[in-house]
C-alpha positions in Angstrom: 0.0 0.0 0.0 1.4 3.4 -1.0 1.8 6.1 1.6 -0.2 9.3 1.5 3.0 11.2 0.6 3.7 8.8 -2.3 0.1 9.3 -3.6 0.6 13.1 -3.5 3.8 12.7 -5.5 2.3 10.5 -8.1 -0.6 13.0 -8.5 1.8 15.9 -8.6 -0.3 17.7 -5.8 2.7 19.8 -4.9 1.1 22.3 -2.5 -0.5 19.4 -0.5 2.8 17.5 -0.6 4.7 20.5 0.9 2.1 20.8 3.7 2.3 17.0 4.3 6.1 17.1 4.5 6.0 20.1 6.9 3.6 18.3 9.2 5.1 14.8 8.8 8.8 15.3 8.1 9.7 11.7 8.9 7.8 10.6 5.7 10.7 12.1 3.8 12.9 9.3 5.2 10.6 6.4 4.2 11.5 4.4 1.2 8.8 3.0 -1.1 8.8 0.9 -4.2 8.3 2.6 -7.5 7.2 0.5 -10.5 7.8 1.7 -14.0 5.9 1.0 -17.1 8.7 -1.3 -18.3 8.1 -3.5 -15.3 11.1 -2.6 -13.3 10.5 -2.0 -9.6 13.0 -0.1 -7.4 13.1 1.2 -3.9 13.4 5.0 -3.5 13.0 7.9 -1.2 10.4 10.6 -1.9 13.2 12.9 -3.2 14.0 10.4 -5.9 10.4 10.1 -7.0 9.8 13.8 -6.9 12.9 14.5 -9.1 11.3 12.4 -11.8 8.3 14.6 -12.0 9.6 18.2 -12.6 8.4 19.7 -9.3 8.5 23.3 -8.2 11.7 24.2 -6.3 9.7 24.6 -3.0 8.9 20.8 -3.1 12.6 20.0 -3.4 13.4 22.5 -0.6 10.8 21.0 1.8 12.1 17.4 1.2 15.7 18.4 1.7 14.9 20.3 4.9 13.1 17.2 6.2 15.8 14.8 5.2 19.1 16.5 4.2 20.9 13.1 4.0 18.6 12.1 1.2 20.7 13.9 -1.4 23.5 11.4 -0.7 21.4 8.2 -0.6 21.1 6.3 -3.9 17.9 4.6 -5.0 17.5 0.9 -5.6 19.5 1.1 -8.9 22.3 3.4 -7.6 21.0 6.8 -8.8 21.0 9.9 -6.6 18.1 12.3 -6.7 20.3 14.6 -8.8 20.6 11.9 -11.5 16.8 11.8 -11.7 16.5 15.5 -11.8 18.9 15.6 -14.7 17.5 12.7 -16.5 13.8 13.8 -16.3 14.4 17.5 -16.6 
């Protein structure tokens, strides 16, 4: 079952996501599994998932404030959030 934070990311409900992270900062530290259309499934933090969806800068800032270490943690296939941001624009 996907977390509420994950559902907000998938729907790109950015303002609601910011409010959620501010009120539940620990959720920025929870890994979830992301499944891609090609069938690959990886574990990732919210920052990884968000960086694949071209969010506003405020979303990135809220996630970094809640979990600064997330910038140095790779996802299940070894990519950092920065890699996703570059790859997905």
